[in-house]
C-alpha positions in Angstrom: 0.0 0.0 0.0 2.8 2.4 0.8 4.3 1.9 -2.7 0.9 2.8 -4.3 0.7 5.9 -2.1 4.2 6.9 -3.0 3.5 6.4 -6.7 0.3 8.4 -6.6 2.0 11.2 -4.8 5.0 11.2 -7.1 2.8 11.2 -10.2 0.8 14.2 -8.8 4.0 16.1 -8.1 5.3 15.4 -11.6 2.0 16.6 -13.1 2.2 19.8 -11.0 5.8 20.5 -12.2 4.7 19.9 -15.8 1.8 22.3 -15.5 4.0 25.0 -13.9 6.6 24.7 -16.6 3.9 24.6 -19.4 2.3 27.7 -17.9 5.3 29.8 -17.0 8.1 28.8 -19.4 8.8 30.6 -22.7 8.2 28.2 -25.5 4.6 27.7 -26.6 5.5 28.6 -30.2 9.0 28.7 -31.7 9.7 31.1 -34.5 12.3 30.2 -37.2 14.7 33.1 -36.2 15.4 32.1 -32.6 12.2 33.6 -31.3 9.9 32.1 -28.8 6.3 33.0 -27.9 4.7 32.1 -24.6 1.5 32.9 -22.7 2.9 36.0 -21.1 5.3 37.8 -23.5 6.9 37.4 -26.9 10.7 37.4 -27.0 12.7 37.5 -30.2 16.5 37.5 -30.2 18.0 40.5 -31.9 21.3 39.4 -33.6 22.6 43.0 -34.1 22.4 44.0 -30.5 22.8 40.4 -29.1 19.9 40.8 -26.8 16.3 39.6 -26.4 13.5 42.0 -27.4 10.2 41.3 -25.6 6.8 42.6 -26.3 3.3 42.1 -24.9 1.3 39.1 -26.1 -1.8 38.9 -28.3 -4.8 40.8 -27.1 -7.2 38.2 -28.5 -10.0 37.0 -26.2 -9.1 33.5 -27.1 -5.5 34.0 -26.0 -6.7 35.3 -22.6 -8.9 32.2 -22.3 -5.8 30.1 -22.8 -4.0 32.0 -20.1 -6.9 31.7 -17.7 -7.4 28.0 -18.4 -3.7 27.2 -17.8 -3.6 29.1 -14.6 -6.8 27.4 -13.5 -5.3 24.0 -14.3 -2.3 24.8 -12.0 -4.7 26.0 -9.3 -7.0 23.0 -9.5 -4.1 20.6 -9.4 -2.4 22.4 -6.5 -5.7 22.4 -4.6 -6.2 18.7 -5.4 -2.7 17.9 -4.0 -3.5 19.9 -0.8 -6.8 18.1 -0.4 -5.1 14.8 -0.9 -2.7 15.5 1.9 -5.4 16.8 4.2 -7.7 13.8 3.5 -4.8 11.4 3.9 -4.4 12.4 7.5 -8.0 13.3 8.5 -10.2 10.9 6.6 -11.4 7.8 8.4 -10.5 4.4 7.2 -12.2 3.2 4.0 -13.0 6.7 2.7 -12.6 7.6 -1.0 -10.7 10.6 -2.3 -13.6 12.0 -4.3 -12.8 15.7 -3.8 -9.2 15.2 -4.7 -10.1 13.2 -7.9 -12.7 15.8 -9.0 -10.3 18.7 -8.7 -7.6 16.8 -10.6 -10.1 16.0 -13.3 -11.1 19.7 -13.5 -7.4 20.5 -13.9 -7.2 18.0 -16.7 -10.2 19.5 -18.5 -8.8 23.0 -18.0 -5.4 22.1 -19.6 -7.1 20.2 -22.4 -9.4 23.2 -23.2 -6.4 25.6 -23.1 -4.3 23.5 -25.4 -7.1 22.9 -27.8 -7.9 26.7 -28.0 -4.2 27.5 -28.5 -3.9 24.8 -31.3 -7.0 26.1 -33.1 -6.1 29.8 -32.9 -2.3 29.7 -33.1 -2.2 31.4 -36.5 -4.4 34.2 -35.2 -2.2 34.7 -32.1 1.0 34.9 -34.2 -0.2 36.6 -37.4 2.0 39.7 -36.9 5.1 37.6 -36.0 5.7 36.3 -39.5 5.2 33.0 -41.2 6.6 29.7 -40.0 7.4 28.2 -36.7 6.3 25.2 -34.7 4.8 24.3 -31.3 7.3 24.5 -28.5 8.0 22.2 -25.5 5.5 24.0 -23.2 2.6 23.2 -25.6 3.8 19.6 -25.7 4.0 19.5 -21.9 0.5 20.7 -21.7 -0.7 17.9 -23.9 1.3 15.3 -21.9 -0.1 16.7 -18.6 -3.7 16.3 -19.8 -3.9 12.5 -19.9 -1.7 12.1 -16.9 -3.9 14.4 -14.7 -7.1 12.7 -16.0 -5.6 9.3 -15.1 -4.5 10.6 -11.7 -8.0 12.0 -11.1 -9.6 8.7 -11.9 -7.1 6.9 -9.7 -8.0 9.2 -6.8 -11.7 8.5 -7.2 -11.1 4.8 -6.9 -8.4 5.0 -4.2 -9.6 4.0 -0.7 -7.8 5.0 2.5 -6.4 2.1 4.4 -4.4 1.7 7.5 
């Protein structure tokens, strides 16, 4: 039982780290000329001055929805982890971790929605940045975090507290 508890806790911490990196790091879209675009600011490397030039992000409502959904996914997953720790020490024997599982599934749905919106509207977000580019590692991390957090939420719902 302690191995299962360790595995579930480790998986949740890995998911939280992935969500934090996907939300805060600077590589949702990679431009051909050493530029990266993220959810908070656009940075392009200026070769002549050998420095990064950063500007504000898109003002699109869809882009703000992606920002909000990614922040919500981090908040839901963090709340889920705190609930798990509280329930682990306060819940009576045989209880199920319903609240923990529900918040983890909500985190999964939020990251899924944010990644889908970004994928659909990426050309609109980057229309003034030039042609070309590809999805960066933060976008990929968001897609990897989605099934892991969904699986984690389902595991929490079926997990019973034992002595």
